Biotite code that builds the C-alpha atoms (Angstrom):
import biotite.structure as struc

atoms = struc.array([
    struc.Atom([91.016, 85.216, 111.435], chain_id="A", res_id=1, res_name="UNK", atom_name="CA", element="C"),
    struc.Atom([87.807, 86.169, 113.226], chain_id="A", res_id=2, res_name="UNK", atom_name="CA", element="C"),
    struc.Atom([85.015, 87.509, 111.053], chain_id="A", res_id=3, res_name="UNK", atom_name="CA", element="C"),
    struc.Atom([81.962, 86.889, 113.200], chain_id="A", res_id=4, res_name="UNK", atom_name="CA", element="C"),
    struc.Atom([80.546, 90.320, 112.392], chain_id="A", res_id=5, res_name="UNK", atom_name="CA", element="C"),
    struc.Atom([80.617, 89.633, 108.643], chain_id="A", res_id=6, res_name="UNK", atom_name="CA", element="C"),
    struc.Atom([79.153, 86.125, 109.052], chain_id="A", res_id=7, res_name="UNK", atom_name="CA", element="C"),
    struc.Atom([76.315, 87.500, 111.151], chain_id="A", res_id=8, res_name="UNK", atom_name="CA", element="C"),
    struc.Atom([75.675, 90.311, 108.666], chain_id="A", res_id=9, res_name="UNK", atom_name="CA", element="C"),
    struc.Atom([75.454, 87.857, 105.757], chain_id="A", res_id=10, res_name="UNK", atom_name="CA", element="C"),
    struc.Atom([73.224, 85.424, 107.641], chain_id="A", res_id=11, res_name="UNK", atom_name="CA", element="C"),
    struc.Atom([70.843, 88.243, 108.624], chain_id="A", res_id=12, res_name="UNK", atom_name="CA", element="C"),
    struc.Atom([70.893, 89.682, 105.093], chain_id="A", res_id=13, res_name="UNK", atom_name="CA", element="C"),
    struc.Atom([69.870, 86.342, 103.599], chain_id="A", res_id=14, res_name="UNK", atom_name="CA", element="C"),
    struc.Atom([67.273, 85.532, 106.275], chain_id="A", res_id=15, res_name="UNK", atom_name="CA", element="C"),
    struc.Atom([65.576, 88.866, 105.623], chain_id="A", res_id=16, res_name="UNK", atom_name="CA", element="C"),
    struc.Atom([65.079, 87.785, 102.020], chain_id="A", res_id=17, res_name="UNK", atom_name="CA", element="C"),
    struc.Atom([62.369, 85.220, 102.500], chain_id="A", res_id=18, res_name="UNK", atom_name="CA", element="C"),
    struc.Atom([64.238, 83.168, 105.073], chain_id="A", res_id=19, res_name="UNK", atom_name="CA", element="C"),
    struc.Atom([67.072, 82.178, 102.748], chain_id="A", res_id=20, res_name="UNK", atom_name="CA", element="C"),
    struc.Atom([69.876, 80.202, 104.335], chain_id="A", res_id=21, res_name="UNK", atom_name="CA", element="C"),
    struc.Atom([72.103, 80.513, 101.267], chain_id="A", res_id=22, res_name="UNK", atom_name="CA", element="C"),
    struc.Atom([72.177, 82.405, 97.965], chain_id="A", res_id=23, res_name="UNK", atom_name="CA", element="C"),
    struc.Atom([69.636, 81.205, 95.421], chain_id="A", res_id=24, res_name="UNK", atom_name="CA", element="C"),
    struc.Atom([71.323, 82.209, 92.145], chain_id="A", res_id=25, res_name="UNK", atom_name="CA", element="C"),
    struc.Atom([69.441, 85.419, 91.402], chain_id="A", res_id=26, res_name="UNK", atom_name="CA", element="C"),
    struc.Atom([71.284, 88.462, 90.088], chain_id="A", res_id=27, res_name="UNK", atom_name="CA", element="C"),
    struc.Atom([72.798, 90.341, 93.018], chain_id="A", res_id=28, res_name="UNK", atom_name="CA", element="C"),
    struc.Atom([70.621, 93.439, 92.566], chain_id="A", res_id=29, res_name="UNK", atom_name="CA", element="C"),
    struc.Atom([67.530, 91.260, 93.014], chain_id="A", res_id=30, res_name="UNK", atom_name="CA", element="C"),
    struc.Atom([68.394, 90.789, 96.685], chain_id="A", res_id=31, res_name="UNK", atom_name="CA", element="C"),
    struc.Atom([67.252, 94.412, 97.025], chain_id="A", res_id=32, res_name="UNK", atom_name="CA", element="C"),
    struc.Atom([69.866, 95.670, 99.452], chain_id="A", res_id=33, res_name="UNK", atom_name="CA", element="C"),
    struc.Atom([68.731, 98.681, 101.449], chain_id="A", res_id=34, res_name="UNK", atom_name="CA", element="C"),
    struc.Atom([70.771, 101.850, 101.902], chain_id="A", res_id=35, res_name="UNK", atom_name="CA", element="C"),
    struc.Atom([71.321, 100.917, 105.557], chain_id="A", res_id=36, res_name="UNK", atom_name="CA", element="C"),
    struc.Atom([72.538, 97.435, 104.623], chain_id="A", res_id=37, res_name="UNK", atom_name="CA", element="C"),
    struc.Atom([74.888, 98.900, 102.025], chain_id="A", res_id=38, res_name="UNK", atom_name="CA", element="C"),
    struc.Atom([76.366, 101.293, 104.589], chain_id="A", res_id=39, res_name="UNK", atom_name="CA", element="C"),
    struc.Atom([76.718, 98.527, 107.167], chain_id="A", res_id=40, res_name="UNK", atom_name="CA", element="C"),
    struc.Atom([78.403, 96.216, 104.655], chain_id="A", res_id=41, res_name="UNK", atom_name="CA", element="C"),
    struc.Atom([80.789, 98.971, 103.602], chain_id="A", res_id=42, res_name="UNK", atom_name="CA", element="C"),
    struc.Atom([81.788, 99.668, 107.218], chain_id="A", res_id=43, res_name="UNK", atom_name="CA", element="C"),
    struc.Atom([82.194, 95.959, 107.908], chain_id="A", res_id=44, res_name="UNK", atom_name="CA", element="C"),
    struc.Atom([84.476, 95.429, 104.905], chain_id="A", res_id=45, res_name="UNK", atom_name="CA", element="C"),
    struc.Atom([86.470, 98.567, 105.752], chain_id="A", res_id=46, res_name="UNK", atom_name="CA", element="C"),
    struc.Atom([86.974, 97.270, 109.280], chain_id="A", res_id=47, res_name="UNK", atom_name="CA", element="C"),
    struc.Atom([87.989, 93.817, 108.066], chain_id="A", res_id=48, res_name="UNK", atom_name="CA", element="C"),
    struc.Atom([90.536, 95.258, 105.633], chain_id="A", res_id=49, res_name="UNK", atom_name="CA", element="C"),
    struc.Atom([91.906, 97.648, 108.260], chain_id="A", res_id=50, res_name="UNK", atom_name="CA", element="C"),
    struc.Atom([92.374, 94.765, 110.702], chain_id="A", res_id=51, res_name="UNK", atom_name="CA", element="C"),
    struc.Atom([94.924, 93.189, 108.366], chain_id="A", res_id=52, res_name="UNK", atom_name="CA", element="C"),
    struc.Atom([98.166, 95.054, 108.517], chain_id="A", res_id=53, res_name="UNK", atom_name="CA", element="C"),
    struc.Atom([100.468, 95.074, 105.568], chain_id="A", res_id=54, res_name="UNK", atom_name="CA", element="C"),
    struc.Atom([100.493, 95.992, 101.940], chain_id="A", res_id=55, res_name="UNK", atom_name="CA", element="C"),
    struc.Atom([98.981, 92.716, 100.720], chain_id="A", res_id=56, res_name="UNK", atom_name="CA", element="C"),
    struc.Atom([95.737, 92.687, 102.733], chain_id="A", res_id=57, res_name="UNK", atom_name="CA", element="C"),
    struc.Atom([93.576, 92.350, 99.594], chain_id="A", res_id=58, res_name="UNK", atom_name="CA", element="C"),
    struc.Atom([95.760, 89.585, 98.200], chain_id="A", res_id=59, res_name="UNK", atom_name="CA", element="C"),
    struc.Atom([95.406, 87.639, 101.449], chain_id="A", res_id=60, res_name="UNK", atom_name="CA", element="C"),
    struc.Atom([91.613, 88.033, 101.433], chain_id="A", res_id=61, res_name="UNK", atom_name="CA", element="C"),
    struc.Atom([91.075, 87.300, 97.735], chain_id="A", res_id=62, res_name="UNK", atom_name="CA", element="C"),
    struc.Atom([90.736, 83.559, 98.411], chain_id="A", res_id=63, res_name="UNK", atom_name="CA", element="C"),
    struc.Atom([88.715, 83.795, 101.627], chain_id="A", res_id=64, res_name="UNK", atom_name="CA", element="C"),
    struc.Atom([85.172, 82.592, 100.823], chain_id="A", res_id=65, res_name="UNK", atom_name="CA", element="C"),
    struc.Atom([83.344, 85.012, 103.110], chain_id="A", res_id=66, res_name="UNK", atom_name="CA", element="C"),
    struc.Atom([85.367, 87.959, 101.801], chain_id="A", res_id=67, res_name="UNK", atom_name="CA", element="C"),
    struc.Atom([84.838, 87.231, 98.122], chain_id="A", res_id=68, res_name="UNK", atom_name="CA", element="C"),
    struc.Atom([81.126, 86.651, 98.698], chain_id="A", res_id=69, res_name="UNK", atom_name="CA", element="C"),
    struc.Atom([80.719, 90.003, 100.470], chain_id="A", res_id=70, res_name="UNK", atom_name="CA", element="C"),
    struc.Atom([83.092, 91.815, 98.121], chain_id="A", res_id=71, res_name="UNK", atom_name="CA", element="C"),
    struc.Atom([81.115, 91.005, 94.969], chain_id="A", res_id=72, res_name="UNK", atom_name="CA", element="C"),
    struc.Atom([77.835, 91.849, 96.692], chain_id="A", res_id=73, res_name="UNK", atom_name="CA", element="C"),
    struc.Atom([79.303, 95.186, 97.754], chain_id="A", res_id=74, res_name="UNK", atom_name="CA", element="C"),
    struc.Atom([80.797, 95.725, 94.290], chain_id="A", res_id=75, res_name="UNK", atom_name="CA", element="C"),
    struc.Atom([77.484, 95.103, 92.544], chain_id="A", res_id=76, res_name="UNK", atom_name="CA", element="C"),
    struc.Atom([75.695, 97.516, 94.843], chain_id="A", res_id=77, res_name="UNK", atom_name="CA", element="C"),
    struc.Atom([78.490, 100.065, 94.534], chain_id="A", res_id=78, res_name="UNK", atom_name="CA", element="C"),
    struc.Atom([78.185, 100.019, 90.741], chain_id="A", res_id=79, res_name="UNK", atom_name="CA", element="C"),
    struc.Atom([74.423, 100.403, 90.985], chain_id="A", res_id=80, res_name="UNK", atom_name="CA", element="C"),
    struc.Atom([74.474, 103.208, 93.558], chain_id="A", res_id=81, res_name="UNK", atom_name="CA", element="C"),
    struc.Atom([77.679, 105.154, 92.926], chain_id="A", res_id=82, res_name="UNK", atom_name="CA", element="C"),
    struc.Atom([78.820, 104.589, 89.355], chain_id="A", res_id=83, res_name="UNK", atom_name="CA", element="C"),
    struc.Atom([79.290, 107.990, 87.701], chain_id="A", res_id=84, res_name="UNK", atom_name="CA", element="C"),
    struc.Atom([79.853, 106.912, 84.097], chain_id="A", res_id=85, res_name="UNK", atom_name="CA", element="C"),
    struc.Atom([83.585, 107.643, 84.169], chain_id="A", res_id=86, res_name="UNK", atom_name="CA", element="C"),
    struc.Atom([84.712, 104.232, 82.936], chain_id="A", res_id=87, res_name="UNK", atom_name="CA", element="C"),
    struc.Atom([85.256, 100.767, 84.329], chain_id="A", res_id=88, res_name="UNK", atom_name="CA", element="C"),
    struc.Atom([87.697, 100.594, 87.196], chain_id="A", res_id=89, res_name="UNK", atom_name="CA", element="C"),
    struc.Atom([87.838, 98.815, 90.510], chain_id="A", res_id=90, res_name="UNK", atom_name="CA", element="C"),
    struc.Atom([89.831, 101.683, 92.034], chain_id="A", res_id=91, res_name="UNK", atom_name="CA", element="C"),
    struc.Atom([86.820, 103.780, 93.150], chain_id="A", res_id=92, res_name="UNK", atom_name="CA", element="C"),
    struc.Atom([85.291, 100.746, 94.872], chain_id="A", res_id=93, res_name="UNK", atom_name="CA", element="C"),
    struc.Atom([88.545, 99.954, 96.647], chain_id="A", res_id=94, res_name="UNK", atom_name="CA", element="C"),
    struc.Atom([88.975, 103.629, 97.522], chain_id="A", res_id=95, res_name="UNK", atom_name="CA", element="C"),
    struc.Atom([85.564, 103.604, 99.234], chain_id="A", res_id=96, res_name="UNK", atom_name="CA", element="C"),
    struc.Atom([86.670, 100.507, 101.138], chain_id="A", res_id=97, res_name="UNK", atom_name="CA", element="C"),
    struc.Atom([89.876, 102.363, 102.111], chain_id="A", res_id=98, res_name="UNK", atom_name="CA", element="C"),
    struc.Atom([91.929, 99.687, 100.375], chain_id="A", res_id=99, res_name="UNK", atom_name="CA", element="C"),
    struc.Atom([94.975, 100.093, 98.165], chain_id="A", res_id=100, res_name="UNK", atom_name="CA", element="C"),
    struc.Atom([94.210, 98.883, 94.618], chain_id="A", res_id=101, res_name="UNK", atom_name="CA", element="C"),
    struc.Atom([97.858, 97.835, 94.286], chain_id="A", res_id=102, res_name="UNK", atom_name="CA", element="C"),
    struc.Atom([97.451, 95.394, 97.192], chain_id="A", res_id=103, res_name="UNK", atom_name="CA", element="C"),
    struc.Atom([96.445, 92.688, 94.719], chain_id="A", res_id=104, res_name="UNK", atom_name="CA", element="C"),
    struc.Atom([97.075, 91.940, 91.082], chain_id="A", res_id=105, res_name="UNK", atom_name="CA", element="C"),
    struc.Atom([94.596, 91.480, 88.225], chain_id="A", res_id=106, res_name="UNK", atom_name="CA", element="C"),
    struc.Atom([94.683, 87.687, 88.542], chain_id="A", res_id=107, res_name="UNK", atom_name="CA", element="C"),
    struc.Atom([93.893, 87.807, 92.261], chain_id="A", res_id=108, res_name="UNK", atom_name="CA", element="C"),
    struc.Atom([91.090, 90.311, 91.703], chain_id="A", res_id=109, res_name="UNK", atom_name="CA", element="C"),
    struc.Atom([89.595, 88.254, 88.860], chain_id="A", res_id=110, res_name="UNK", atom_name="CA", element="C"),
    struc.Atom([89.743, 85.078, 90.942], chain_id="A", res_id=111, res_name="UNK", atom_name="CA", element="C"),
    struc.Atom([88.060, 86.894, 93.841], chain_id="A", res_id=112, res_name="UNK", atom_name="CA", element="C"),
    struc.Atom([85.241, 88.160, 91.594], chain_id="A", res_id=113, res_name="UNK", atom_name="CA", element="C"),
    struc.Atom([84.800, 84.811, 89.828], chain_id="A", res_id=114, res_name="UNK", atom_name="CA", element="C"),
    struc.Atom([84.685, 82.922, 93.116], chain_id="A", res_id=115, res_name="UNK", atom_name="CA", element="C"),
    struc.Atom([82.402, 85.540, 94.626], chain_id="A", res_id=116, res_name="UNK", atom_name="CA", element="C"),
    struc.Atom([79.881, 85.329, 91.804], chain_id="A", res_id=117, res_name="UNK", atom_name="CA", element="C"),
    struc.Atom([80.061, 81.531, 91.974], chain_id="A", res_id=118, res_name="UNK", atom_name="CA", element="C"),
    struc.Atom([79.391, 81.624, 95.700], chain_id="A", res_id=119, res_name="UNK", atom_name="CA", element="C"),
    struc.Atom([76.161, 83.541, 94.971], chain_id="A", res_id=120, res_name="UNK", atom_name="CA", element="C"),
    struc.Atom([75.408, 80.921, 92.291], chain_id="A", res_id=121, res_name="UNK", atom_name="CA", element="C"),
    struc.Atom([75.383, 83.682, 89.649], chain_id="A", res_id=122, res_name="UNK", atom_name="CA", element="C"),
    struc.Atom([76.364, 82.399, 86.224], chain_id="A", res_id=123, res_name="UNK", atom_name="CA", element="C"),
    struc.Atom([79.021, 84.389, 84.394], chain_id="A", res_id=124, res_name="UNK", atom_name="CA", element="C"),
    struc.Atom([78.348, 84.244, 80.689], chain_id="A", res_id=125, res_name="UNK", atom_name="CA", element="C"),
    struc.Atom([81.160, 84.967, 78.257], chain_id="A", res_id=126, res_name="UNK", atom_name="CA", element="C"),
    struc.Atom([80.018, 87.338, 75.519], chain_id="A", res_id=127, res_name="UNK", atom_name="CA", element="C"),
    struc.Atom([82.691, 88.642, 73.196], chain_id="A", res_id=128, res_name="UNK", atom_name="CA", element="C"),
    struc.Atom([85.224, 90.513, 75.285], chain_id="A", res_id=129, res_name="UNK", atom_name="CA", element="C"),
    struc.Atom([83.215, 90.517, 78.517], chain_id="A", res_id=130, res_name="UNK", atom_name="CA", element="C"),
    struc.Atom([85.394, 88.788, 81.071], chain_id="A", res_id=131, res_name="UNK", atom_name="CA", element="C"),
    struc.Atom([85.484, 88.390, 84.831], chain_id="A", res_id=132, res_name="UNK", atom_name="CA", element="C"),
    struc.Atom([86.813, 91.945, 85.230], chain_id="A", res_id=133, res_name="UNK", atom_name="CA", element="C"),
    struc.Atom([83.812, 93.429, 83.478], chain_id="A", res_id=134, res_name="UNK", atom_name="CA", element="C"),
    struc.Atom([81.100, 90.905, 84.353], chain_id="A", res_id=135, res_name="UNK", atom_name="CA", element="C"),
    struc.Atom([80.022, 92.688, 87.519], chain_id="A", res_id=136, res_name="UNK", atom_name="CA", element="C"),
    struc.Atom([80.346, 96.245, 86.176], chain_id="A", res_id=137, res_name="UNK", atom_name="CA", element="C"),
    struc.Atom([78.641, 95.325, 82.881], chain_id="A", res_id=138, res_name="UNK", atom_name="CA", element="C"),
    struc.Atom([75.596, 93.976, 84.687], chain_id="A", res_id=139, res_name="UNK", atom_name="CA", element="C"),
    struc.Atom([75.393, 96.874, 87.100], chain_id="A", res_id=140, res_name="UNK", atom_name="CA", element="C"),
    struc.Atom([75.908, 99.544, 84.460], chain_id="A", res_id=141, res_name="UNK", atom_name="CA", element="C"),
    struc.Atom([73.283, 98.018, 82.173], chain_id="A", res_id=142, res_name="UNK", atom_name="CA", element="C"),
    struc.Atom([70.856, 98.202, 85.064], chain_id="A", res_id=143, res_name="UNK", atom_name="CA", element="C"),
    struc.Atom([71.790, 101.848, 85.682], chain_id="A", res_id=144, res_name="UNK", atom_name="CA", element="C"),
    struc.Atom([71.216, 102.719, 82.033], chain_id="A", res_id=145, res_name="UNK", atom_name="CA", element="C"),
    struc.Atom([67.975, 100.827, 81.541], chain_id="A", res_id=146, res_name="UNK", atom_name="CA", element="C"),
    struc.Atom([66.333, 101.252, 84.931], chain_id="A", res_id=147, res_name="UNK", atom_name="CA", element="C"),
    struc.Atom([65.709, 104.518, 86.750], chain_id="A", res_id=148, res_name="UNK", atom_name="CA", element="C"),
    struc.Atom([67.838, 105.141, 89.853], chain_id="A", res_id=149, res_name="UNK", atom_name="CA", element="C"),
    struc.Atom([66.450, 102.827, 92.509], chain_id="A", res_id=150, res_name="UNK", atom_name="CA", element="C"),
    struc.Atom([64.573, 100.877, 89.817], chain_id="A", res_id=151, res_name="UNK", atom_name="CA", element="C"),
    struc.Atom([66.595, 97.762, 90.425], chain_id="A", res_id=152, res_name="UNK", atom_name="CA", element="C"),
    struc.Atom([65.343, 97.736, 93.964], chain_id="A", res_id=153, res_name="UNK", atom_name="CA", element="C"),
    struc.Atom([61.771, 97.703, 92.780], chain_id="A", res_id=154, res_name="UNK", atom_name="CA", element="C"),
    struc.Atom([62.251, 95.440, 89.772], chain_id="A", res_id=155, res_name="UNK", atom_name="CA", element="C"),
    struc.Atom([60.362, 92.164, 89.935], chain_id="A", res_id=156, res_name="UNK", atom_name="CA", element="C"),
    struc.Atom([62.146, 88.949, 90.749], chain_id="A", res_id=157, res_name="UNK", atom_name="CA", element="C"),
])
């Protein structure tokens, strides 16, 4: 499966953050993704998903390292930029990626998110009932509540 476009996007994204060659473990919002980068990443993921025919395109990508790395980055930014307070669900994110939420099961989604966060070297801490499903949304929503819109982009490292 060719994904040169996504590899190039990720390499450029990291290089533009102080010349990074790989993730450094900071929270995903601290990479300070621009609106343009978010739009480009969304289009790239949409294209990648559309290139895979069949009902199970998400299931097939859930274990692909580049996909899960980009998916959690996109998910974190989606929660920060587009979350409307209507509850925790991955469906709106997948809808924006033009993907069918039923194209993978909860275990595949959780594995994708866990592996994605790991690939960014972000530690997932277990607190009470907060699990892999809610780790990304919990972090993003807390930022939305406690920081003004766009505040995460200007927050110190």
